[in-house]
C-alpha positions in Angstrom: -34.7 2.7 -53.6 -33.4 0.3 -51.0 -32.1 1.2 -47.6 -30.4 -0.5 -44.7 -32.4 1.0 -41.8 -34.2 3.9 -40.4 -32.8 4.9 -37.0 -35.3 6.6 -34.7 -32.7 8.2 -32.4 -29.3 9.2 -33.8 -27.0 11.7 -32.1 -24.0 11.5 -34.4 -25.3 12.6 -37.8 -26.3 16.3 -37.4 -27.4 18.6 -34.7 -29.7 17.3 -32.0 -31.6 14.1 -31.9 -32.2 12.9 -35.5 -34.1 10.2 -37.4 -31.5 8.8 -39.9 -32.2 7.0 -43.1 -29.3 4.9 -44.2 -29.6 4.7 -48.0 -27.8 2.2 -50.2 -26.1 2.7 -53.5 -22.9 4.6 -54.0 -20.6 5.1 -57.0 -17.9 7.0 -55.1 -16.6 3.9 -53.3 -14.2 6.0 -51.2 -11.1 4.2 -49.9 -11.6 3.3 -46.2 -15.2 4.2 -46.2 -16.9 3.5 -42.9 -20.0 2.1 -44.6 -18.9 0.0 -47.6 -21.9 -2.3 -47.0 -24.0 0.5 -48.4 -22.4 0.7 -51.8 -24.3 -2.1 -53.6 -28.0 -1.2 -53.8 -28.9 -4.8 -54.9 -27.6 -6.3 -51.6 -30.5 -4.9 -49.6 -34.1 -5.7 -50.2 -36.6 -2.9 -50.9 -39.0 -2.0 -48.2 -42.7 -1.2 -48.7 -42.7 2.5 -48.6 -43.4 3.9 -52.1 -47.0 4.7 -51.3 -47.5 7.5 -48.8 -49.8 5.2 -46.7 -47.1 2.5 -46.6 -45.3 1.2 -43.6 -42.1 3.3 -44.3 -44.0 6.6 -44.1 -46.0 5.5 -41.1 -42.8 4.7 -39.3 -41.0 7.8 -40.5 -44.0 10.0 -39.3 -44.1 8.2 -35.9 -40.4 8.9 -35.4 -40.5 12.5 -36.6 -43.6 13.3 -34.5 -41.5 13.0 -31.4 -41.0 16.6 -30.2 -37.5 15.9 -29.1 -36.4 15.0 -32.6 -34.9 17.9 -34.4 -35.0 16.5 -37.9 -34.1 13.9 -40.6 -30.7 12.9 -41.7 -30.1 11.2 -45.1 -26.8 9.3 -45.4 -25.5 6.0 -46.6 -24.3 5.1 -49.2 -25.2 8.2 -51.1 -28.8 9.6 -51.1 -27.9 11.3 -54.3 -26.8 8.1 -56.1 -28.7 8.6 -59.3 -31.2 5.7 -58.9 -32.1 7.1 -55.4 -33.0 10.6 -56.5 -36.6 10.2 -57.4 -37.4 8.3 -54.2 -35.4 10.8 -52.0 -37.3 13.7 -53.5 -40.6 11.9 -52.6 -39.4 11.4 -49.0 -38.3 15.0 -48.7 -41.6 16.4 -50.1 -43.4 14.2 -47.6 -41.3 15.3 -44.6 -41.6 19.0 -45.7 -45.4 18.7 -45.9 -46.0 16.6 -42.7 -43.2 17.9 -40.5 -42.5 21.5 -41.5 -40.6 22.3 -38.3 -38.0 19.6 -38.8 -34.7 20.3 -40.5 -33.0 18.0 -43.1 -29.4 17.1 -43.2 -27.8 15.2 -46.1 -24.4 13.6 -46.7 -23.2 13.1 -50.3 -20.0 12.2 -52.0 -20.7 14.7 -54.7 -19.5 18.2 -54.5 -22.3 20.8 -54.4 -21.1 22.5 -57.6 -21.4 19.2 -59.4 -25.1 18.6 -58.4 -26.6 22.0 -57.7 -28.4 22.2 -61.0 -29.4 18.6 -61.6 -30.5 18.0 -58.0 -31.9 21.5 -57.4 -35.4 20.3 -56.6 -34.0 17.8 -54.0 -31.6 20.4 -52.5 -34.5 22.9 -52.2 -35.7 20.7 -49.2 -32.2 20.2 -47.6 -31.1 22.6 -44.8 -27.6 21.3 -44.4 -25.5 19.5 -47.0 -22.2 17.8 -46.1 -20.6 17.4 -49.5 -17.5 15.8 -51.1 -15.9 12.4 -51.0 -14.3 10.9 -47.9 -10.5 11.1 -48.4 -8.6 8.7 -46.2 -5.3 10.6 -46.8 -6.9 13.9 -45.7 -8.3 12.2 -42.7 -4.8 10.9 -41.8 -3.5 14.5 -42.0 -6.5 15.7 -39.9 -5.6 13.2 -37.2 -1.8 14.0 -37.4 -2.7 17.7 -37.0 -5.0 17.0 -34.1 -8.1 18.1 -36.0 -11.4 16.4 -35.7 -13.7 17.9 -38.4 -17.1 17.8 -36.8 -19.8 16.1 -38.9 -17.3 15.2 -41.6 -15.1 12.2 -42.2 -12.3 14.3 -43.7 -11.7 18.0 -43.7 -12.1 18.4 -47.5 -15.8 17.8 -47.0 -17.9 20.9 -46.5 -20.8 21.7 -44.3 -23.1 23.9 -46.4 -26.1 25.6 -44.8 -28.2 25.7 -48.0 -30.9 28.0 -46.7 -28.3 30.7 -46.1 -26.8 30.5 -49.6 
């Protein structure tokens, strides 16, 4: 899996201070997406992280060890883009094992009902899932109606607290 960056201090993508992994690869290609540079996974070079002693995991552990960091956010692109799923699962298992007090948020263009079975093992580690494609027309309606759907680009997207389901 390729990724754009790993942000150590993000305040916009979930509750609290977060470490955010910006994944690449997305088949949804939503009109007016705020991150179209993340669509093509071949544009970005892979990082050395596939081994648990690799630089990616050392950096991730360093960032998540900060007591002020509430958790990890996975966004992009789409962390659940099919070629990403195996690597995302490995990252989530690592975080769950090494940082059990940290929560995990994930954004995906898929709707939960579409992926709940085939991605069940991944979703087991996710606390909060923001699902559904970004819809520019819905966003325009949100703005017209004075709504600002927190944590979502458009109000059709849902915030699902998976541990409560």
